[in-house]
N, C-alpha and C positions, 0 to 999 in steps of 0.2 A: 920634894918628898914626894913619894909614889900612896896614893891612897885607894884599894880596893871595894868595890860597894855593888851589893849584889844587884843585877839587876830583875825587880819582881814584878813594877807597875809597869804600864802599858806604851806607858810614856817610856820606861825605863828600856825595854825591849825594843823599842823604835829605835831609840840609841842604840841598842845595840847591835841592831841591823843594819842599820846607817852607818857605822863607825868605815868599816870599808871604801866606801862612797869618798870620803875624806882623805883615806889615809893612801887610796889610789886614783886619785880624779885626775893624775896625768900621763898613766898608764894605757898605751894605747893598747896591749894583752889583757886587762883584767875584763871579765864578762861580770858585771852588776847583777846581783838576782832579781826576782821580782818580790820586794819588799811586804807585798801580803799573802804572798804564797811562804815564804821564809815567817814571817809572823805567825802564820798557822801550824807551820811545823814546829814550831813552839810552842804553840798550843795545847794546855793540858787536856781543853776538852773536844778537839777535834783530832788529836792527833791521837792513835790509840796506843804508838809503843810508852804509852807514859803507863800504860796495863802493866807493863812487866820493866817497866825503867823510869830511874829519876834521873830528873837534871836541871842543876842551878848555873846561873849565867852572871857573870860578872862583868864590870865593868872596873880599869883602871884608870885612875883622873891624876895629871901632874896641877893642882890648883884645881882651876875649873873646866881645864882642858880633856878630854878623853883623850886615851894616849894609847888603850887598849883594849881586850878583851878574849873572855875563853867561857866554854860553856863544857861545868865538871859533868861527868855523865857515868850512874852506872846500870849498865843491862842486868837484871836479875835473873835471865834467863842465863847469859853467862854464866855469871857468879853460881848460882845455887844448882844446876839443872846440871854444868857441862863441869860445875869446881874451877872455873876461871877465873882466880879473883885478880880482875882487876878494875884498874881506874880508869876511865877509856875521857879525853878528854879533846875535844874538837871548835870550832869557828873561833881558830884561836890566833889573833893578830893584833901586830901592836908595832910600832914608833923604835926604829933603833936604837933603843935603849937599854942596855942591861938587866937595868934595878925595876923595868916595868914588866920585863918578860918575867924574871927572877920571882917578882911579888906575886903575877898570875898562876905562876906555878907552883908556886906552894902557898899557895891556897885551895888548887885542887887536889893536890898531895896530902893536906892536912886531910879534904873529908875523904880519902884514900886510908888515911890511917884509921880514923875516927871508924870507917865500915871495916877497921880490919883487914884489908884488900893487900895484896903481895906487892903489887908493881902498878906505875901508872903508862899507858900507853895514848901516843895520838902522833899528828893530828888523824883522828876518826870518826863517825857520827854514830850513830844508835844501834845503826846496823852495816849489813853488807850492802844494801842499796843507798848508802848513804855516801858523801864525799870520802876520798880519805887519802892521806897522807900528804907531807909538805915539799914540796916541788923545789928538787935540785939540779935540775938541769932542763933546757927550754923556756929560759923567760923572756927571750926575744920572737916566741911565737904566740897568738891567740890561743887563752884558754876554752874549750869546750863549756861547756852550763852545765854540766855534768861532774866536775872538777872544779878545787882549790886552787885559785893564784895566788902566789905570797911574791914575795922581795928578796933578792938574792942571801940578803943578812940573816933573813930565819934560821936556816940550818944552822949557824956557828951559834946563836945563842941556845940554840938546844944543846951542844958538844960542849958551849959553855958553864949550864947548869947541871951537869952529871950524864945529860941523855947518853943514850946507845940504840945504833942502829938496831934494831927489831927484823920491819920488815922491808923490800923494797919491791914498788913496781916499777912496769915500764910502759909509755904510749908510743903506738907503733902508727906509724898512715902509707899508705900505700896509693896510687893513681890506680882509677878500674880500668887503666888500657893494660899494668900487670895482668890480671885475671884473663889466664887464658880457658877458654872453656873444658879444651880438652883433657884438662886434669881433673876433670870430675865426669863430663857428658855422660860416658859411655859408664863409667863405674860406676853413677847412681840409678842406671836402670837397671843394671846386673842385681846392686842392692836390695830394690826395690821389688823384684822380683825374688830374689833370695828368702826376704824376711817380710814380705808379703805388706810392703809398706807402701802408703799414698800422702802427698802433700795437701796440705789444706789452703786455699787462696782467701783471701776478704779481701770486700771492696766497702763493705763497712764494716764501724766499729761494734753496731752489734748483734755484729755476725762472730766476732771475736769473743766475746765476753762468756759463752755458755762453756769456752774451752778455759779460760782464763783462770779458777781455781786449780785447776791442774795444773798448768801450766806453772803454779808458785809453787803445791806440793813438788813437781819435777826439780824445778830449781831447789827445792831444801834437800832431795833427792843427792841432784849432782852435784852440792857444791860443799856439800856438807864434809866432806874430807879435807876442805882445805883449809888455811889458819886465818883463826878468828872468825869463823861461820858461826851464823846466830840465828836459828830457826825461823820463817816468818810465820807468825800465828795466824788463824781462822779470823780473828777480827782486824788481822791487820793486811790482811788481802784484800777486803771491802778497801781499807783506806789507801792502796794501794793502785788497784783498778779505778778509781776513780780521779787518783792524783796520775799516772803514768799511761793506761791504755788508754782511755779517750787523746792521749796529747799526741798519740802515736799517729802517723801514713794508717790505716789497716792493712793496706798495701804491703807493709812493711814489718808486719808479724807476719812470721812463719812456723807452721807448724808440718811435723809428722808424725803419723798415727799408723798402729799396725791393723790387721783386718779385724781387732775386737775395737778400734777404734780410741784403743789405749795410747794416752800422749807415750810419746819415746824421742820426741827431740823439740825442739823449739830454740827461737830467734828472735830478738828484737832489735831493731835497727830505726835511728832515728835522724832526721833531717837535723843540719847544722845547724843550731837558733845562733851560737854565739854574736854572728854579727848585730843580727837582730836584735838583742839582749840587749849590747852594746847602743844601739837607737833607742831602745825604750826605756832605759837611765831609770829601770826600777820598777816602771811603773805600764800596767796596760791601758790603760786609760789615760787620755783620752784618742789618743793616737798609736797607745807602743803597742796594742793588738793587733793593726796594721802591718808591723814591720813581722811582728810571729807568725800573722796568717799567712804573709807572702813567703815568708821563708818556706814554713810549711809544704804550700804547695809549689815551690819553685826551685828551692835549694840544689845545687849541683852535688853539694856534699854531703857524706853520710855519717854515724856515728854506729858502728854497732856495738849495741849498748851489753844485752846479754845474749849469751846461747848458753844452750844446756840439753846435754845428752842423761837418758834414762843408764843406770851403771851396768845394766845387762845390755847394752847394746854401745858400748863407749867402746872406742879402736873396731866397728864393725864398720864402720865408714859411712853410718848417716849424713856428718855435716856435710857430706858430697850431695846429697839432696836439696839440703837446703842452700847449699852456694849455687845450684842451678837454678830453686825457683828467685835466690837474689840476682844473678845474674838474668834474665828472662827479666824483670822488671826493674832492674837498673839502666838494660839496655833500652828500653823503653823511653826512662824519665830523663835518659841522657846523663845518668851518672859521672862525675869528674875524679873524684876525692872520696876513698873513705877510710874515716879514723876509727883508732882502738881506743875503750877507755880503758883505765890504769888493769896490768893483768900481774898477778905474782911473777915475778921472776924465776921463783920455782915450781911457776905450772908449766909442765914440760909437756903433758898432753896438750896444753889449750894453745903454746905456740907449735906444735909440730902443724896444728892446723891448718897455721896460717903461712906455714914456711914457704911454699909454693904461688905466691904473690908477694914475695922481695918486700916483704915490709921495713921501713926504714924507723928505728927509734929517734925520735924527736922529744922526747916527753922522760923524764927519770922523776921519781918522788919516794921518800920513803915515811913510815912509820919510825918511832923511837920510845924508849923503854928505860923505865927508872924506878930502880927497887924499891919499895914504902918501908 
């Protein structure tokens, strides 16, 4: 018999966070989160998303053994401001037992019906900066820290419980050797002169901070047309600045401004921390932070985390200015491989930007939906 219990106490939430550590203990490709950071994500006093969203966390038990987990999420900005009556769910992990996954999903669906929502969709996080999608291809490659990894049987459980594909994402990679500067070098000079643009270079995190709020504003503008977009609020900006910006090498943050110092384009690249996090085993102390620090300084692989162009400058080649900046930085750093985060399959504009580098799709993932 499967029992579903809410995870409300600190002990329960720690159990919730640590369940995948046992589920994937034999996997060479799963990347553990930092337990402390994950707990802070679920802490209503620390994560400002809870001012506009609510979440309940559940554990599935078979006897005394934890066999699954799920977070049931309602983002009220999405529901009330956009009239998208979606019941979100994420952090959905389970053993290969249909009764377990069914019980967890039925718990989510019940909450959605109680709030008169139209459908459930997952796996997703609280917002667009969270992890997304159940992996359907690429099980034999290590997962970046900014995505979920899962066993191959997961997708079958969704289908058997009546869920249908809602959105499809792909993750691609390309060796830095594929980058040919002639495809953007001359163009970026013309573009800078035509639109009176300049690229900003940073060597210290404190140099980035004066532009950080404007970056999130531009993120809201440039991504607003995409499916499932939820705006980042002012109070969330402060949280994300402390959580993300300070974690990224400042030289991997690129901004493009016009003659009035208005931000028209940005990109954030992160070192690949996956192997370092595997060595850290969920803890930064006593020695986990040394692995992360080493990766931050010396990783030869990078992940393109975000790129955004102001709507007035889209299709005008601003990305060429950004790529030129990264080409110079990556050449100095000796970067060898570039990875991209999950991108919607139907985001044609972003796929066009990358086509010159001959990227190879190495992972695919999906979100799934069920009407309530």
